[in-house]
C-alpha positions as CSV (number, residue, x, y, z in Angstrom):
1,M,-85.9,-43.2,-36.7
2,A,-87.6,-40.2,-38.1
3,K,-89.0,-37.0,-36.7
4,L,-91.8,-34.7,-37.2
5,L,-90.9,-31.3,-35.9
6,V,-93.8,-29.1,-35.4
7,I,-92.6,-25.1,-34.6
8,Y,-95.7,-23.3,-33.6
9,R,-95.6,-19.3,-33.7
10,T,-97.1,-17.4,-30.8
11,P,-101.1,-17.3,-31.0
12,K,-103.2,-14.4,-30.3
13,D,-104.1,-16.0,-27.0
14,P,-101.1,-18.1,-25.6
15,A,-103.1,-19.2,-22.6
16,A,-105.8,-20.2,-24.6
17,F,-103.5,-22.1,-26.7
18,D,-101.8,-23.7,-24.2
19,R,-105.2,-25.3,-22.5
20,Y,-106.5,-26.3,-25.9
21,Y,-103.3,-28.0,-27.0
22,A,-102.7,-30.1,-23.7
23,A,-106.5,-30.8,-23.1
24,T,-107.3,-31.6,-27.3
25,H,-104.4,-31.7,-29.6
26,V,-102.1,-33.9,-27.8
27,P,-104.4,-36.6,-27.3
28,L,-104.9,-36.6,-31.1
29,A,-101.3,-36.5,-31.7
30,R,-100.7,-39.3,-29.2
31,A,-103.3,-41.5,-31.1
32,L,-101.0,-41.5,-34.5
33,P,-100.5,-44.9,-35.6
34,G,-96.8,-45.7,-35.2
35,L,-95.8,-43.1,-32.8
36,R,-92.8,-43.8,-30.7
37,G,-92.1,-40.7,-28.7
38,Y,-93.6,-37.2,-28.3
39,E,-92.1,-34.4,-26.6
40,I,-92.8,-30.6,-26.3
41,S,-90.6,-27.6,-25.6
42,S,-91.1,-26.4,-21.7
43,G,-91.1,-22.6,-21.5
44,P,-90.6,-20.1,-23.8
45,A,-88.6,-21.4,-27.1
46,A,-85.8,-18.9,-27.7
47,A,-84.3,-18.8,-31.5
48,L,-80.7,-18.3,-31.7
49,A,-81.1,-16.6,-35.0
50,G,-84.1,-15.9,-37.3
51,A,-87.4,-16.0,-36.0
52,D,-88.2,-15.2,-32.3
53,D,-92.2,-15.8,-32.3
54,V,-92.0,-19.4,-31.6
55,H,-94.3,-20.5,-28.6
56,L,-94.0,-24.2,-28.7
57,V,-92.1,-26.8,-30.3
58,A,-93.3,-30.5,-30.8
59,S,-91.0,-33.2,-31.7
60,L,-92.6,-36.9,-32.7
61,T,-90.7,-39.8,-33.2
62,F,-91.5,-42.3,-35.7
63,D,-89.6,-45.6,-37.2
64,S,-89.2,-43.9,-40.6
65,A,-90.3,-40.7,-42.8
66,D,-92.5,-43.4,-44.3
67,A,-94.1,-44.2,-41.2
68,V,-94.6,-40.2,-40.6
69,R,-96.2,-40.1,-44.1
70,A,-98.3,-43.1,-43.1
71,A,-99.5,-41.7,-39.9
72,L,-100.6,-38.4,-41.6
73,A,-102.5,-40.4,-43.9
74,S,-104.1,-42.3,-41.7
75,P,-107.8,-41.2,-40.2
76,E,-106.1,-40.1,-36.9
77,G,-103.5,-38.2,-38.6
78,K,-106.0,-36.2,-40.9
79,A,-108.1,-35.4,-37.7
80,T,-104.6,-33.9,-36.0
81,A,-103.5,-32.1,-39.0
82,G,-107.5,-30.8,-39.2
83,D,-107.6,-29.9,-35.8
84,L,-104.4,-27.0,-36.0
85,A,-106.9,-24.4,-37.5
86,N,-108.8,-24.6,-34.3
87,F,-105.8,-23.2,-32.1
88,A,-102.7,-22.4,-33.9
89,D,-103.6,-19.0,-35.0
90,G,-99.9,-17.9,-35.0
91,G,-99.1,-20.3,-37.9
92,A,-97.1,-23.4,-37.5
93,D,-94.0,-25.1,-39.4
94,I,-93.9,-28.5,-39.9
95,Y,-91.0,-30.5,-41.1
96,V,-90.4,-34.4,-41.3
97,F,-86.8,-35.8,-41.5
98,D,-85.1,-39.3,-40.9
99,S,-82.6,-38.8,-38.0
100,K,-79.9,-40.6,-36.5
101,E,-77.3,-40.3,-33.2
102,A,-74.4,-38.0,-34.1
């Protein structure tokens, strides 16, 4: 399995971010080819160390890192990535990694 992890920093208007994210961005991301699972944080995300300006964390599951890259290269992936500029004005950090049970 592989994960696409997106850490959204605190936006200028958190309520507007939340509305847009739920109504527009989630449906775009759910259309990514090969998506196996999609989870988001509920409530504030607290850092144990480092940045304390995290608003929301999204974790998307795919079969492999190659599947993540293929999804992001697809038309749906380009639309999803392009949508970030419409609501993520606090910035976002994006990570892709293979995962396994520990």
